[in-house]
C-alpha positions, 0 to 999 in steps of 0.5 A, a space after each residue: 628912547 633917551 637922547 644924549 645931551 650935548 654936554 654929556 657927549 662933550 664930557 664923554 669925549 673929554 674923558 676918552 681923550 684924557 685917558 688916551 693922552 695919559 696912556 700916550 704920555 706913560 708910553 712915551 716915558 717907558 720908551 724914553 726909559 728904554 732908550 736910556 739903556 741902549 744909549 748907555 750900552 753904546 757908550 759903554 761899548 765904545 769905552 770897552 773898545 778903547 780900553 781893549 785897544 789900550 791894553 793891546 798897545 801896552 802888550 804889543 812891544 812884549 810880543 814877538 813873531 817867530 819864523 822857523 826855517 828848514 835847512 834849505 831856507 824854506 819857512 816851515 812854521 811860525 808862531 808868537 812868543 813874549 819876552 820875560 826880560 829885557 835881555 831877550 829871553 822869550 817863551 813860545 810854543 815848543 811845537 813851532 821848533 819841532 823841525 827847526 834848522 834856523 829861526 828868526 824873531 821879530 819884535 816891533 822894532 828889531 829883527 833877530 836872526 840868531 836864536 838859541 834854544 835854552 830849554 824845551 818841554 814837549 809835554 807842556 808844548 813850551 820852549 824858552 829861547 834867547 836872542 841878543 836883545 838889550 832893551 826889549 819890553 817884557 810882559 809881567 807874569 802873574 805867578 800868584 794867579 787865582 782862578 775867577 770863574 767867568 773872568 775876562 782875559 785877552 790873548 795877544 799874538 803877532 803875525 808874520 807881518 807883525 800885525 797884532 792878533 787879538 782874541 777876547 775870552 772868559 775863563 771857564 775852568 781851571 784844573 790842577 793835575 798834581 805837580 803839573 801846572 794848571 790847565 786853564 780853559 777859556 771860551 772865546 767871545 765875539 770880537 769887537 775890534 778889527 784885530 785879526 783873530 789870535 791863535 797862540 801867544 800869552 793870555 793876559 788878565 785885566 791888569 795886562 799880566 801873563 797868567 797862561 800860555 796857549 797850547 797849540 798842538 793837536 795831540 797833547 800828552 797832558 791836555 789830550 787831543 784837540 788842545 785848542 779847538 778854534 771851531 767852537 772857540 775853546 782854548 786850552 792854556 797852561 798856567 804861567 807857573 809852567 815856566 819854572 820848569 823851563 828855568 830849571 831845564 837849561 841843560 841841552 842848549 842848542 844854538 841854531 844857525 843864523 837865519 839870514 845866511 840860510 835864506 841867502 843860500 835858498 834864494 841863490 839855490 832858487 835862482 840857479 834852479 830857475 836858470 837851469 830850467 830855462 836852459 833845459 827848456 831852450 835846449 842845452 846842445 842848441 844853446 852851446 851850438 848857437 854860442 859857438 856859431 856866434 864866436 865863429 861869426 865874430 872871428 870871421 868878421 874880425 879877420 875880414 876887417 883886418 884883411 880889408 884894412 891891410 888892402 887899404 894901407 897897400 893901396 895908399 
């Protein structure tokens, strides 16, 4: 049997440790290189969120909340729209005004309770309305929009409480149907901000220009059933070119009653109804009898007071 010398053992151990050290160093370099990508992704995500918030802030003044009332003053529908000029012309979904008696429009700074419907296109689910505005901030349409597959878009709306509702998405397809304005399909992406999810309103491109308006009715004569499917995050919108049709249809103008007066009547009606219910619960006959008894008692006390006062005068 051959014995291994001490120098040989030292050489073997040194070689093993050298290999382990080299392997460890290489592993550390790979790990560091891998860590660079998440770091870059983190800062990229932060920048993306800041850009998104900036785009929402820029678009928000041009987006409005619309509340529709019936003839009793009850709110029956709501939706979002957007200014196309500073003078108060607004594009919104026609389905919001389906049963409208009156309506109000709320921007970031003003409330408009007098609304005029200038034009409606039920087939495209679009309506053009007018309020008495002077210096509102309109959104800029992109009439020459060209479809780019997988293009990122932003959908902005406004809730009844005037909170911005926001969704991001990517354009998956665009279909033309002859003279009909193009149908644009969008797939919503996972939200990266705290904004409530959007369900209607304008669709903006990366430059903040309006390229489409979301279709929100469930039975669409052109788009078919389920024009917007929130479950699978599929959104169908109509091209901004569709407002050309509205601009040429201003023939049946409808001025809705002022929303404020209707609301006041509704409140008064509710109060009177509540009072009647309370009186009915107490018992109307008993209530009248009780009031009559109180009047008789007061009259009797007054007669007794007068008689006692006269007696004291005679005694004096």
